[in-house]
N, C-alpha and C positions, 0 to 999 in steps of 0.2 A: 504493500500500500504506500503511495506517495507520502513523503514526510509532511507536506503541507496538509493533506487530508487528515493524517493522524493528529496533527496539532490543532486542526480545526475542531475535531471531535472533542479533544481535551478542553479547549476553550469554551465550546458550546456547553458541555456538561458542567464546567466550573461555574458558569453564571446561571445555568438552569437550576442548579441546586439552590442558589440565592433567590432567584426570581420566583420560585415556587411558594415562598412565604413572606418575603420582605415587605411587600405592599399589602398583603392580605391577612397577615397574622393579627394585626390590630383589630380587624373586623371580627375575627374569631374571639379575641380577648374581650371586646366590648359587647358584642351581640350575644355570644354564647356563654361566656364566663362572667359577664357583667362586671368587669374591672373598671376602676375609675380612670380618669384621664392621667392622673399622676402615676398610677400603677403601670398603665400602658407605656407612658413616656419613659419610666424608669427601666422597663424591660428593653425598649429600643435603645436606651442609653448604654446598655451593656456592650453594644458594638463600639461605642466611643471608648469605654474603659479598655476593651480588648485591643483597640488600635493603639492605645498608649503603651501597651506592655508586650504582647507576644509576637508581633511581626519582627521586631528586632531580635528577640530570643530565638525564634525559629530560623531567622536568617543566619545567626551564629551557628546553630546546629547544622544547617545545610552547608555552611562554609567550612566547618571544621570536622564534623563527625559522621554525618549520614548523607547518602545520595539524595539530591533534591527531589527526584521523582518518587523515591520510596517514602520520604517524609510527607510529600503531598498526598500520596495514596493512603497512608496510615491515618493522616489527619482527617481525610474525608470519611473514612470508615468509622473512626471514632465519633466524628460529628454526626454521622447518620444514626448511630446507636443512641446518642443523646437526644436527637429529635424524635426517635421512636418512643423513648421514655417520656419526653415532654408531652407527647400526644395523649398520654394516659393520666397526666397530672392536672388537677384543677386548683389546688392551693397556690395562692400567689407567691408566697415566699419560696416554696419548693420549686415552682416553675421559674421564678426569677433566677435561682441558682443554677438550674439546668440550662437555661438560655444563656446565662453568663458563661458557663463552661463551654457551651457550643460556640459562642462568639470568640472566646479565647483561642479555640482551635480553628475556627473557620477563617477569621480575618487574615491570618498570615498566609492562607492558601492563595489569596489573590496575587501576592508578590511571588510566591513559590511557582504558581502557574506561569508567570512571566519569566522567571528564572529558567525553568525547564525549557520553555519555548526558545529563549535566547541561546542557551547552550547547544541545543540540538540544531538550530538553524545555523549557528556559527560553525559547528562541526561539519555540517553538510556543505559548507562553502557558500551559504546564502547570505544576503545582506539584511541585517536585522531591521534597519530603518525602512527599507523598501518592502521587505517580505512579511514583517510581523503585523503591521496595521490591517491588511486584508484578512489575516488569520484572526486577529483580535476582535474584529467587527462581528465575527460569528459568536463571540461571547455575549454581545448585546442581543443578537438574534436569539440565542439560547434563553436569555432572561425574558425576552418578550414571549417566546414560545411557551415558557413555563407559566407566565401570567395568563395567557390565553387558555392553556390546558386546565389550570385550576379553576378558571372562570367558567369555561364551557362544561366542566364536570360538576359545577355547582358546589365547589369545595371552599369558597372564600370565607365561610363562617364555620367551617368544620376543621377538626384536628387532622382530618385526612390529608390536608395540604402538606402536613409534615411527613406523611407517608410518601408522598410524591417526591419531596426533597430528599428524604432518606434513601429511597430507591435509587435515585440518580447519583447520590453520594457514594453508595456502595458500588454501583457500576463504574463510576469514575475511579474509585479507589482501586478496584481490581484492574481496570484498564491501564492505569499508570504503571503497574508492575510489568507491563508488556513493552513499555517504551525503552529507548536506549538509556543506558546508565549515565547519570549525571553526578559523578563523584565530587566530594569536597575539593575545592581548589587549594592547592598548596600555598599559594601566595596569601590567601586569606588567613591562614593559620598564624601568620606573623603579626597580624593586626592586633592592637591593644583592645581590651574589652571596652574601654572608653570610646574608642573610634568605632568599633563594631556596633555599638548601641546608637551611634549617630549623634553623640553628645557634643562632638567637636563642631557641629553645625551651629550650635548656640552662639558662636562668635558673631553670627550674622545679626544678632539682636543689638550689637554695638553700633550698627548703622541705623540712623533714625528712619530712613526711608523704608528699609526692610523690616524694621520693628513694626512700623505702622501697617505695612503690607500684611505681615503675618497675623497681626491682631484682627484685621478685617477679614482675612481668610478664615479665621476661627469663627467670627460672627456670621459669615456667609455659610460656613459649614453647618451652623445651627439652623439656618433657614432651610437648608436641604433636608435636615432630619425632620423638620416639621411636616413636610409633605409626605415623606416616607411613612411617617407614623399615623397621620390622621386623614390622609386623602381618601382612603376607602371607607372608613367609618362615616365620613361626611356624606358620601354618595349613598350609603346604605340608609341614612336617616331620612331620605326622601321617599321611602317606601310607603308612607301613609297616604301621600297624595299622588305619587307617580309610580305606583307599584308595577305597572305594565310598561314603563319606559325602558328604553335601551340602557340608559345610564344606571338604572337600579338593577336591571336583570343581568347586565354584563359590565359591572364597574371596573373590573380588572382590564378588560379589553379597552375601555375608554381611557384608563390611566396609561395603558401601554403606548398611547399616542405620544406621551412624554418621552419615552425611550426611543421611539422612531424619530422624533424631532431631534433628539440628542445626536443620533448618528448623522443627521443631515447638517446640523450646525457645526459639527466638528470640521466639516469641509470648508467652512467659511472663515475659520480662525486665522489662517495665514494672511488672508486679505485684510481682515480687520486689524490685526496686530500691526501689520506693516503700514497700513494707511493711517490709523488713529493712535496707536500706542497703547501700552498696558493700562494707563490711568483711565482713558476714555472707555476702553473695553471693559474694565472692571466696573466703571460707572454704569455702562449699559447693562451689565449683569445685575447690579443692585436694583435698578429701576425695572428690569425684567421681573425680578422677584416681587416688586410692588404690584405689577400687573398680574402676576401669577396668583398672588393671594387675593388681590382686589376682585379679579374676575370670578374666583371661587365664591366670594361673598355676594356677587351680583347674579351669578348664574343659577340655573335650575335645570332639571331633566326635561322640562317642557319647552316653552318658547325661548327659554334661556340656555338651551343646550349648546348653541353656537358659542356662548361665552365660556362654557366649560371646555369646549374643544379648543378655543383660542388660548385658554390658560394652559392646556396641555402642550400646545405648539410653542408657546413662549417659554415653557420650561427648558427646552433645548438651549436657548440663548442664556437663560438664567444659570444653568448648570455649567455648560461648556465654557462660557466666557469668564468664569472665575476659576473653575477647576482645571481645565486643560490649559487655558491661557496663563493662569497663575503658575502652573508647573513649568511652562516654557520660560516665564519671566525669572523664576528661581534658577533655572538652568543657565540663563544668561548672566545673572548677577553673582552667582556663587563662584568662589575660586575653584579651579579645576580639581584641586586635591580634596575638596569636600562636597562635590556635586551630588554624590550618592547620598551623603548624610543630609544635605540640604533638602533633597526630595523627601527623605524620611521625615524631616522636620515639618515640611509642608503638609504631609499626610497626618502627622501628629497633631497639627493645629486644626485641620479641617475635619478629618474622619475620627480624630481622637477627642480633643477638647471641645471642638465645635459640635460634634455629634452628641457628646455627653450633655453639654449644657442645653442644646436644642431639644433633646428628648425630655430632660427634666423640666425645663421652663415652659415648654409648650404644653406639657401635661398639666401644669399649674394653671395656665391660661384657660385651657379647656374646662377644667373643674370650676374655675371662677365664673365662667359664663354658662354653667349648667344649672338650671333652675327646675326643681322638682323632677329631676331625672331627664329633662329635655335640654339638649345642647343648643345654645343660641349661635348657630354657625356663622351667621352674618357678622355678628360682633366679634367672634373668634378670628375670622379671616381678616376683618378690617384691622384688628389689633396687630396681627402679624404684618399686614401691609404698612401700618404706621411705623412698625419697627424697621422695615426696609426703607421707608421714606427717610426716617431719622438717619440711617446709615448713609443714604444717598446725599443728604444735605451736609454732613460733616466730612465725608470722605475727600472731596476735592480740596478742602482746606488743610487737612491733616497729611494727606499723601502728596508730597511735593516731589514730583518726578518729571523730568523733561524728556519727551519722546525723541529718540534718535533713529530716524528711518534707516540710516545706513547700518546701524548695529542690528536691527531686526532682519535685514537682508541676509545676515550670516545664518540666521536660523531658518529664514524663509526666502531663499533666493528666487 
């Protein structure tokens, strides 16, 4: 089997595992287990906690002691077993600990998946920059396929969505053992623990511009966690008046438009970065979040369906213009000796601290606007929109960076 096809299968399953429950687990927790907003937010915040800890630890293990593909496979099998256990648990505290354990195991697999792909492509004499993106896009397709499958099978409010994820995880775990061996790299063994954990990248905080950038990356990471956590419960709450509408019957399919939009906006990033620079692109992202939340507050599955669809489309700009563009900005600004650590710091701020605070604080907002068990979604989404507006108003004054078109041509010729 061609190596590209083999890696496409691995990337497809990697994100299929995540897409099976990431957007729909909150619906199960709220509708079936009747958890509060804070409880749901804290469960989703486990991914932020995990992103602070285990990606670096698993990276050290793969660099020093265990082949990357074997660690990837064992991680997915262990995570699958935890999800099967989670499907049988109803108590909040027990479920929280199980999902936390799963997050600690799953979050490092995203980087391990990339590592295995890079090693194998390089070994086959292929160009990573040219050949990996067409392979990685199948990960997003896998995520969307999982969302559609869970939706069409009617599992968005059922623990059975965890069975779907666990099945894919076990298949992926077994599949990785058939891939070429990716042994620990000898050079990495000489790295200090301090360097391996990415702590040397914290020197970037000494630069005011980068300090402000990383703080806003954290705040925008919180915005991303909000829609991951409460997008589906929001659509489910329209069932009283719009029970037969497409948005209520197939909420996961509607939300998947966001991921489809994401794949399209990625293609526009080189143009926008080169033409406008990181400051304006980040500002576009911030105000895209304003529209993302605001349109949720105004839309409904009836005559307001087009507003919901528009919100899903705008998500692509909101996500890509800070996540992907931000990563490229860090790549340009960081010293060559700490580029990998700098990327780890960017993930630490967005998927770590940002996801944690986003999960916890959004849960508090949802509970604050829940009256007699009824969530006031318009007020909830407008509050999140106001949060994004505040970020948009202060960002231009705090982030002082002059765009150099010639410098960006190095990254995007």
